[in-house]
C-alpha positions in Angstrom: 76.4 8.0 14.8 77.7 12.0 14.5 74.9 13.0 12.7 72.3 15.0 14.0 68.9 13.5 14.2 65.6 16.5 15.2 62.6 16.1 16.6 60.5 18.6 13.7 57.1 17.6 16.0 58.9 18.1 18.6 61.6 21.0 17.7 64.1 19.3 19.7 67.1 16.9 19.1 67.0 13.0 19.8 69.2 10.6 19.8 68.9 7.1 17.8 66.3 5.3 20.1 63.8 8.4 21.1 63.3 8.3 17.5 62.6 4.5 17.6 60.4 4.3 20.8 57.8 6.2 18.7 56.9 3.1 17.6 57.4 -0.6 18.5 59.4 -1.9 19.6 59.1 -4.9 17.2 60.5 -1.6 13.7 63.0 0.0 15.5 65.8 -2.3 13.3 63.7 -1.4 10.4 64.5 2.8 11.8 67.9 2.0 13.0 68.6 0.9 9.3 66.7 3.5 7.8 68.7 6.6 9.0 72.5 6.1 8.5 71.7 5.5 4.8 69.2 8.8 4.8 72.3 10.5 6.3 74.8 8.6 3.6 71.9 10.6 0.6 72.1 14.1 2.1 69.2 14.1 5.1 69.6 17.1 7.1 68.5 14.4 9.9 64.5 16.8 11.0 62.0 13.9 11.3 58.1 15.5 11.3 56.3 12.1 11.9 57.6 8.6 12.9 54.1 6.7 13.6 52.1 3.1 12.6 49.6 4.0 10.7 47.2 1.5 8.9 49.5 -1.6 10.3 52.8 0.0 8.9 55.0 2.5 9.8 55.1 6.4 8.8 58.4 8.3 8.5 57.1 11.7 7.4 61.1 13.6 6.9 60.6 17.2 5.8 63.6 17.9 2.9 63.5 14.9 0.9 64.4 13.9 -2.8 63.8 11.2 -4.7 66.4 8.6 -3.6 65.0 9.6 0.3 61.3 8.6 -1.1 62.8 5.4 -2.5 64.3 4.6 1.2 61.5 5.1 3.4 58.8 3.2 1.2 61.7 0.8 1.8 61.6 0.6 5.4 57.4 1.3 5.5 57.1 -1.4 2.9 58.8 -3.4 5.5 57.3 -2.9 8.5 54.1 -4.2 6.7 56.1 -7.3 7.4 57.5 -7.4 10.3 55.5 -7.5 13.6 55.7 -4.3 15.2 56.3 -5.9 18.8 58.3 -8.6 18.7 59.7 -8.0 15.5 59.2 -11.7 13.9 57.6 -11.8 10.2 54.0 -11.1 10.5 51.3 -10.2 7.3 49.6 -6.4 7.7 46.5 -6.7 9.0 46.9 -10.8 9.7 48.3 -12.2 12.7 50.2 -14.8 10.8 52.5 -15.5 13.4 49.4 -17.4 15.7 51.0 -20.6 16.1 54.0 -19.5 17.8 52.1 -18.3 20.4 50.2 -21.0 20.9 47.2 -19.4 18.9 45.0 -20.2 16.8 46.0 -17.6 13.3 42.9 -15.0 12.4 40.8 -15.6 9.3 42.8 -12.5 6.6 41.0 -8.9 7.6 41.1 -9.2 10.6 41.9 -6.2 12.6 45.2 -5.7 14.4 49.0 -6.3 12.3 50.5 -8.8 14.6 49.6 -11.5 16.9 51.4 -9.5 19.8 49.0 -6.9 20.2 46.3 -9.2 19.2 46.8 -12.0 22.1 44.2 -11.6 24.2 41.1 -10.3 21.3 42.9 -13.6 19.2 42.1 -16.5 22.7 38.6 -15.6 23.1 
């Protein structure tokens, strides 16, 4: 990728891998698909913050358009259906893929985005 990513909250240039490191590895594919799309619609490359909040990814940029906001909203929505740790399908705040890990499913409303981050609590 020829475009330069700038971490606004750190004030330095960054690689795509560094940006992906701001969240769990399961969401790196979401960021990898989002960033080029943003550049295609004129994004300046400045990321104010990329983080997990309330079980989903947040991607904050300064310069924005409605098209950029739509792309970011779609990526954030995808994160709610993706395990932040392993990238497999998962529900927000519900360990939907618990059986894959040989564990009981957590009931709706349980704390923890996915089974990867709640394995210890669920197996007790």
